[in-house]
N, C-alpha and C positions, 0 to 999 in steps of 0.2 A: 483676626481679620481687621482692617481698617475701618473705622466708622465712616459711612458715607451717607449722603442725603438722597440718594436714589437707590433703588433695588440693586442688591449685590451683583446680580448677573448682568445687569446694564453697565455697571461700573467696570466689570470685568470683560466688556465687549461682547457679551452674548445677547442675542435679541431674544424677545419674550417668546417667540415660537420655540427657538432653540433651547430655553430654559424649560419650556412645557416638554419638549421631547426628551431632555435629559431626565426629569422626573419620570416620564413613562418608561424609559429603558430601566431606571432603578427601582421602579414600582413604589417610591416614596419620594418625598423633597429631598434634594440634595443638599448636603452641608457646605459650609464655605470652602474646605479644601477640595472637595469634589468639584465644585463650581470652577474654582481656579484651574484645577487640572483639564476639565473640558474646554475651559476658554482658551488656553494656549494650543491644545491639540485640534480643536475646532476652528483656530485662527486661519485666516486666508494663508499665511505662510506654511503652516503645517499640514492643512488639510486639502488645499487646491479646490475649496468647495465651489469657487466660480469658474474654475478652468478645467475640472476632470472631464466634464462632459464632452469638451472639445478635444483634449488631449488623446482621447480613445482612437482618434482618426489617424494618428500617425502611424506609419510602417514601423515595427520593432524587431522583426525577426530576420534572420539570415542563418546560413549553417555555421558560420564562424562566431556567432552571438552566443555567449556562454551565460551571460546575465544581463538581462535588459532592464527597462524602467521599474522602479519599485524598490530597488536596494539601494544601498548607500552609493553604488558606483556601477556603471555599465562595465561590462568585462568582454573583451573578444579574444578568440583564439589568434595568435599571430605566428603559429608554427615553432619547431624546434622545441616543444615542451614548455612553451612561454606563452603567457596571457598578459594582455594590458587592460589595465583599469582606468577608466577616464570618467571624470565628472566636472561640471560647471555650476557655480552657485553665485549668488548675489548677496552683497553686504551694503545695499545702497543706503537704506535709512539710518543704520548707525554711523556710516561714513559722513553723512550730512551733519551729524551732531559732534562727533569726536572723530575727525578724519583720520588720525594716526591709528588709534586703537580700533575704529570701524574696519579699517583696511587691513591691519595686522590680524585681527582676530577672524577676518573673512579668510585670509590664508591659512590660519591654524585650523579653521573648520574642514577647509577642502582637503587639507593633508590628512586629516583624520578619515574623511570619507573614503581616500584611497587605501590607507594601511589597515582600516577595518575590514577590507576585503582579502587581505593578506598580501597586500603588494607593497613594495618599496616605492615611495613617491620618487620620481626621477626629474620631473620638470613642473613649471608653473607658467601660465600665461595670465595677462591681465588686461582685459579689455575695460577700458576707463573712459568716462565721459563726464565732462564738467561744463560749467557755464562760460560765458565768453572771457577771453583773456583780459579784456579792459575792466572786468569787475573785480574789484578787490577780494570779495568773499570767496569768488570762484577760484581766484588764485590761491587763497589761503587753504581752502578745501584740497585743491590739486597738490600742493606743496605737501599737505599733511598726509594724503593718501598715497602719493608716490613713496613718501618717506617710510609710511607704514608697510606697505608691500616690501619694499627693500630690507626695511630693519628685521621684519620677521623671517622673510625668505632667506636672506643671506645668513642670518644667525642660526636657523635651524639646518641650514646645509642643503637646501634644494634650489636649483638654478630656476631664474626666471628667464624664459628664452624668447619672449615675444609678447604680443599683444595688441592693443590699439590705445591711441590717446586721441581723443575728439573734444573740441571745445565748440559750443554752440549755445545760443540764448534758451533753447528748450529745455537745458538741464540746470538753468540758474535757480539755485535753492535746492534741487534734487539731482545731485549727481547720481552716476551709475557706476558701480564698483563691482564688476563681475570677475571672477577668479576660476581659472581652470586648472586642473591638475592632473597629470599623467603618471601612472605607476606600473611596474611590471612585476610579474610573480611567476614562479613554476605553477604550472596549472594544477598540480596536486595540492598546492596550499591555499587554494581558494576556499574561502569560508564565508558563511551568510550570516546576516544579523538576525538570528532566530534562537530561541531558547527551547530545549527539549530535555527530557529525562527527569521525571519526578524526583525530587530530592536533590538534585543539582544545585550548586550554589551560584548566586549572583554576586561577583567581585567587583567593586568599584576600584578603578585604577588611575591615578595621577593626582591631579591637584585638589585642594581641599575645596569646599563650596563656601561661596560668599554671596554677599547680597549684590556684588556687581553683576550686572546682567540678569537680573530678576525681569522675566518676561521677555527681555532681549528681543532679537529679531522677530520673535512670534508675535509681539505686541507692535513695535515700531514699524514692521513691514505690513500692518494692517490698517494703518493711517497715514494720511498725508502731513504736510508741514503747514503751519500757519506762520505768519511773519514773526512771532514772539514767543514760541514754546520750546526752543531748543534747550534753554536751561532745565525745564522741567524734565526732558527725556534723558538728560545726560546720565543719570543713575542707571538706566537701563542697558548702556553700553558696556559690553564686556572688556576685560583687560587681559591681555595675552602675556605669555612667558615662552618665548621660542625654545629656551633651554629646556625647560621641563617638557615641552612637546618632543625635542629631540630624544630625551631619554625615554619618553613614552613610545616613541616609534620602535626603538631598538628592543624595549622590554616586550612589546606586543608581538613583534616579528619573531622573537625568541620563543615566546610562548606558543605561537602558530608552528613554527618548526619542530617544536617537541611534541607536538599534538596534544597540548594540555587545554585547548580552548574548543568548546563545541559550538559556540556562537559568540559573536563579538559585535558590539554597537558603539558608535561615539555618541558623546552627549552634545549635541549641537542644539538646534532651535527645540525649546520646550524642555531642555535639560533631562533631569532623571524621569520626569514624567514620560516624555517620549521614549527614551531608551527602554525603560521597563515595559512599557504597554506595546511598544512595537515588537520587541523580541518575544514576548509572551505571545501576543497576537499571531505572528507569523509561525510560531511552532504549534499553534493550537493548544497553549497550555495557560496556566496561571502563574501568578507569582506573588509571594509575601515579601513586602519590602519593610525592613526595620529602620524607619526614618532616623532613629537615635544612633544608629551605627555609622551614618554618614560624617566623614571627617569635615569638620567646619572651621573656617578662619575666623569667624566673627562670632562673639557672645550672643546669646538670646534670640537666635534664628528660630522661626516658627515652622511648623511643618509646611505651610504652603510656600513659605520662602526657600525652603531646602528643595521642594519639589519641582519648583518653577524656575530656580536660578539656572542661567546659562553661563556659569563660571567655565572658563576653558580649560583644555588640557586634560580631559576626563573621559574614560572609556568604561563600558560595562561589559565585563566577559563572564560567560557562562561556563564554569568548570566542574568537574566530577569531585566529590569529596575526597576521594583518594588522591587525587592530584593537587590539592590545596597546598600542602607544604612545599612542593617544587614550585608552585605559582609564586608563592610568598617569596620563596628564596631567590628566583629571578628578579622579581620586583625589588628586593633588597639590593641585589648586585647593581642595578640600574638606578637605584635610589628613587624609586617610584613607590608612592604610597599605595597600599593595597588593603581593602577593607571589605569582609563579607557583610553584605546589607541585604541580601535577598535569598529566597530559596523558591525553586521552581515547584509548582503544585499541580494538580490535575483538576483544579476548579474552574479555570477559564477566568477568574476573576483576579484583578489587580488589587490587592489589599495593601494599605499603608497602615503600619502599626508603630506604636511607641514601644519598642521592645518585641521581640518574636513572641513572647508570651503576654504582652501587654495589651494596652487599649487599642481597639481597631478606630483609626482615624478615618479612614475612606475605603470604600468597598464598591469598585465598579468593574464591569466586564471589560476585559482588556481590548477585546475587539471593538468595543464602542467608542473608545478613544482613539484607535489606530485608523479603522477604515469603515466606521459607520457616521462619520461627520455628514451634515447636510450637504446635498448636491444642489447647486442652484443652476437653474437654467435662466439666467438673467435676461432682461429685455435687450434687445439690440436695434440699433438704428444707425443707417449710413449717415455720416456727418455731412453737413453742406460743404459745397465746394468753397475752399478758401477765398477769401475776398483779396483784391489785389491782382497784379499781373502775375502770370507764369513766366519761365526763362525764356520760352519762345516769343512772348510779347515784348521784351526788353530791345532797346536800341542797340546797335553795335557799339562797342566800347571806344571811346576817343583814342585811347593808348592800349592797344591789346598786350603789349610787353609789361606794362604797369600792373595790369589786371592779372597776368600770369604770375608775377613775382608775389603779389598779395596773396595767392592761393597756396603757396608753398610753406608747409610747416613739417619740420623733420623732427620726430620724436627721440632722435639719438641722446639728447640730453637726459631724457627719462631713462632710457636703457642704460645709461652709464651709471645710474643709481644702483642697478642690479648686477649681482655675480651671475653670469650666464654660462660660466664655464666649470661650475662645480661637476664633479664626477668625471670631467674631461671626456664627456660623450658628444658635446655640442659640435656639429659639423657646420651647420647654418644657424647663426643666432639672431638676435632681434633686428629688424629693420628690413628684412627680404620679404618676398611675397609669402614665405612659410619658413618654419623653422625645422631643421632636420637633426636627429640624434642617431648615434651609433646604437643599434640594437645588440645589447650583451646579454648573455644568459644570467638571470638574476642571482643564481646560486654560485656558478663558477666564474662569472665575470669574462667568460670567453666571447670574443666577438662573433657574431653570426655571418658578417659580411652584408648585412641588411641595415635599412634604417627606417625609423619611425619619424613621420612628418606631421607637423601640426600647424593649424592656422586658426585664427579667430576673426570674424567678420561680422559687420553690421552696417547698416545705412539708414538712419532715420528719416533722411529726406526722400529716399525711394518709398519707404514704407509710410510715410506720411501722404504722399500722392496716391498710393495704391498698396495697401497692406498685403494682399496676396501676391500680386506681381513683384512688389518690392522684395518680400520674403523670399520668393523663388529665385530671384536675382542674387540675393546674397548667398544662397546656397550654392548657385551656379558659380559666384565668384570664388567661394571657397574651394570648389573643385579646380577652378583654374589656378589659384595660388599653389595648390598641391602639385598640378601638373608642371608649374614652374620650376619646381624643384625634383621633378621625375618621380613623383609619388602617384599611386593609385588610392582612391579613399576606401576606407574600411568602415567608418562609424560616424555618426553625428551625435553630439549633445548641443541642447539649446539653453538659452536664458532668455525667457520672454519678458521683457521690461515694458509694462504699459501703466496707464494711469488708473483713474478710480473705476473699479468695475461696476459701481453703482451707476455710472454714466453709461446709457445704452450705447453712445458713440464708441465708448472704448471697448465695449464688450464685443461689437461689430469688428473693430479693428483686430481684436484678438482672435476671433473666429477666422477671419479672413486670413490673417498671418498663419494660423494652424494649417489651414488648407493650402496656402503657398508652399509651407514647409512639406506637408505631406505630398503634394503633387511633384515637387522637385525631387525629393527623396526617392519616391516610386521611380521617377523617370530614370533617375541615375543609379538606381539599385543600391542604395546606402541606408541602411537601417538607422533608426533613432534610438540609442541605448539609454539615455537618460536626459534630464534636464531640470530646470528650475524655472518657476513662474514668479515673478515679483510684480505685484500689482499695488495700487495706491501710491504711485510715483507721481505725485503732484505737489505743488508749492502755491500757497496763497490762492487755492482753488483752480489753479491752471494744470491740465494734464500735460505730461511729456509727450512729445511725439512718440508713436509706437516704435519700439527699438528691440526687434528680435535680434539677439547675438548668436552666431552659429559657431560652434567648436567642431572643427573636423580632423579626424586622426586618420593617417593614411600610412601606407608601406612602400619605401623605396626597396624593390626586389633584389637589386644588385649595386650597394654602394661602392662603386669602384673609383668614383671621382666627385670631388665637390661640384655642386651645381653651379653654373656660371653666374648667377645673380643679375640683379638689375644694374648692369654696367655697360659702358660703351668701350669699343676698341677702335683706336684711330685707324681710319682707312676701311673700316668695315660698313657694311650696307645695312640700312634699316629698312625692315619689312614689317608691314603690318598684316597680321593674320586675323580674319574674321571679318564679319559684315561691316558695312558702311553705315547702317542706321543707327543714328544718334539722336538724342534730344537734349535741350537745354532744360526741360521740365524736370524737377527734382535733382537738378545739378548743383554742385559745389558753387560754381559760378553763379548760377541763379540765385542761390541762398545768400550770397554776399551782397546782392541787391535787393534782399527781401522778397524775392519772388520764388515762391515754394509751391505752386501748384502746377497743373497741367496734366500731360499724359506721358507715361514712359515709353521709351523705345521698346520694341517688341523683342520678346525671348522666344526663340526658337530652340526647344530642348534637344531636338535630335540633332542640329547643327551645332549646339554647344558641346555636346558630347564628341561630336567628330573633331572639333578645335581641341578640346581638352586631350583627347587621346593623340592628337598629332604633336601638340606641344610637348606632351610627356615623352613621346618617341623620340623627338629632335633633341630633348635634353639628355635623355638617357644615352643615345647614340653619340653624342658630343658634337652634332652637327651645327650648334649655335654657341656664339661666344658671349651672349648676353640675352636675357629674357626679362620682360617685366609686364605684369597684367596692366590693362588700362581700366581703371575704375573711377574713383572720385577725382574730379578736375579733368577727366578726359584725357586725349591724347597729348595735349599740352603739358599738363602735369606730369604723366608717365615719363615723357621724354626730358623734362627739366629734371626730375628725380634723378634719372641716369646720367645726366650731364654733372650734376652736383657730386653725386657718388663716385664718378670716374675721372672727373677733371677735364674731360674731354667735350669740345663742343659738338654741334650737329647742324647740318644745313638740311632744312626739310622743304619738300615741294610737295604739290597736290594736296594741300590744304587750303580751302578756298576762302574760308572766312572764319570768324571768332566760334561759329556754331560747330564747324568741323573740328576746331581746336579744343574748345571746352566742353562740347556735347558729350553726354554719357550714353553708352549703350553696351549690352552684354557681349560675351564671347569674343573679346578683342585683346590681342595679345602683341607687343613689339619684340620682335626677335632681331639680333644683331648677328649678321652673317659675314663670313669671310668672302670676299668677291669670288673666289674660286669655287665656292660652295653654293652661291645664290641659284644657279639652275637647278641644282640637286633640291634644295629646299622648296623651291617654287614646284618642282615636279611631284614632290611628296605631297603638297598641299592640294595640288590638283587631283591627284590618285585618291586624297581623302575627302574630295569635294568641300574643300575650305576656300573662301575667297581670299586673294592676297592683294596688297598694294604695296609698291616699292615706293617708300616716302622719302628716303634720303641717304645721307652720308654722315658718319661719325668723323668729324676733322676739326682742327683748329681750336680757337679759344673763344668762339662765339656761338651762341644759339641763334639761328636765323630761320625763320619761317617765311618764305618768299612772300613778299607783299603784305606781310602782317607785322612782323616784330624782328628786332636786332638786338640782343642783349648780350653782355660779355659772360663768359663762364664764371668769372669772379662775382659778378652781381647775383647769377642764379644761386651760387653756392652760398653766398652770405644771406640772401632771402630765406634759403632753404634751412640754414643751420643756425642761424642767430636768433630767430624769433623767441622761441621757447626758453633758451638761457636768459635772455634779457628780461623776459616777463616773470620767470620763475627763479631767480636767485643766483644768476652767472654760475651754475654748475653745483650749487650746494642746495640742500633742503633743510628745513628747520622743523623740529618736532612741534 
């Protein structure tokens, strides 16, 4: 172990109290290897020691939930003998240091979370957040991250079908790189990450172990950034190989198909220490690990390096001795390295040995690493109200049209870096309110006639004003996005991105956000099947705004037509469904003028459900020819995006001022309706007790809001589509 000038446990990130607790568990002083193992397993990233007390308030059960939180991915039954596995993770801190590899290995890790459940990964989504576009380092991070996501996802052969791209000053120095993956599996192939059967073997599959990624996310995600420490942290960032991952996917799925695997676990955060302790603890067994049997790609690696390295593309499989030869043969076929490095025991202990008959280097209860980490109920305090004006305090803009154009940013340039048509399942790809995939049987490939829909959503501006109310609105927006493609919700996963949990204000924000998430999910009847908490998102001592990101999986029960999307049809009427209550507080327009406080527009959960149900029914029945959720930027941005995508202008009325144009409020959708169907749509809304406003006509080559603005379609399209390519390399990224 390295020589340090402070006690070893402190150098490893353990507190004095934690070190005392470890010695109590062991009944003796821990040695250096044992302290290193506890330090990563008891880290914030692996143990959730600051957030577990709050996460227990989330609703996690439903009849269709097969696997909830606590495993590698959530799994839900989607009918026809098919299950869907879904997971979202963060790779924020590694991506701030090495953007390409940080993002690429984030993709690799989330893929392994899915196929370790027995599912074939079929889609990725990437909610990304960076500092402002006028900041050179933020642009460098953005280019590297986008290139890393595309480089890994495209090469491994899994389509990236959507996500988000946000630029804001709160993420300067600390980007958020969240990655979601969806997979499908025959229900009988479901396997869990647990060991069983005394005498069974632990086989390490995949890449050899190196010094890249020692500590990795388990260390980086438990500390913020100073202005000058990036260089010191670069060795902790893992290096990915998508081609190795592809071979590993195919080998693991064949092992599962042939029933050769009793339990399987990916090696992500905390590496071998995590995989061995978690599989043993979940199965109520122990494990002996021969550290000398672990394939290594660097000479002279010590035991603590092998056990804490987060080198990528590795899996741990529990197999019966009688099946070992077949396991090795399958791995050889797929050119995947396989090595027996462990044995299941009945001791309950995780023992690290130098040879199965050699020296015992560490001996700890497996459960103490996995589920006996400290549980902190950290102090909470509501932050003081932000200084300065709120959006409602601002003067009306001198040029409403110019302000509207300044709010438009189309992420299409980002999506062009991704292959979103791999597998030829994609019905609705990046850029719409939600993505839609054909649901095929994972074994036969036969289409079911149904579709899976996915969306990811977050809004730090709302959550900064009101973490509880803002998070509930994000969930509500996710439901509306699914409704816009004709889908009903099945399950939520969440990525809770917050600042330093040692700051009472941050813990208050986290607790409030969890309550908002719980309230909305209970009201809408949607279980939370998994998630991730990313803390210590701070740079130079400044916490990011609270940013819970919601991933929502839904079902299109009868995929008979492609949803109409956010487009206009010349001569059709525009109707606003939903309430008129809006606020400039927490709005995108207010944030551009540095007015970030105030009070959000109210969310009526029952009304929102009625609007969601109405929108879904209108889309499924084909009674609307365009549909778009109204969210960031308000009605003005929603219609402008539809103008840009369709090349058709719009003449709007009944929008009295900039507040009505840019104000944001929940439960609002613009639908585009054939004149002959308007009365039918209005009657359906009335029957559903949903307010409606006829706001205008799709026509011509100009976007006109009576009394407020008059801009050409070409100017709208240019403002919408040109900003990112101009800022981020005119359509190419550089590693």
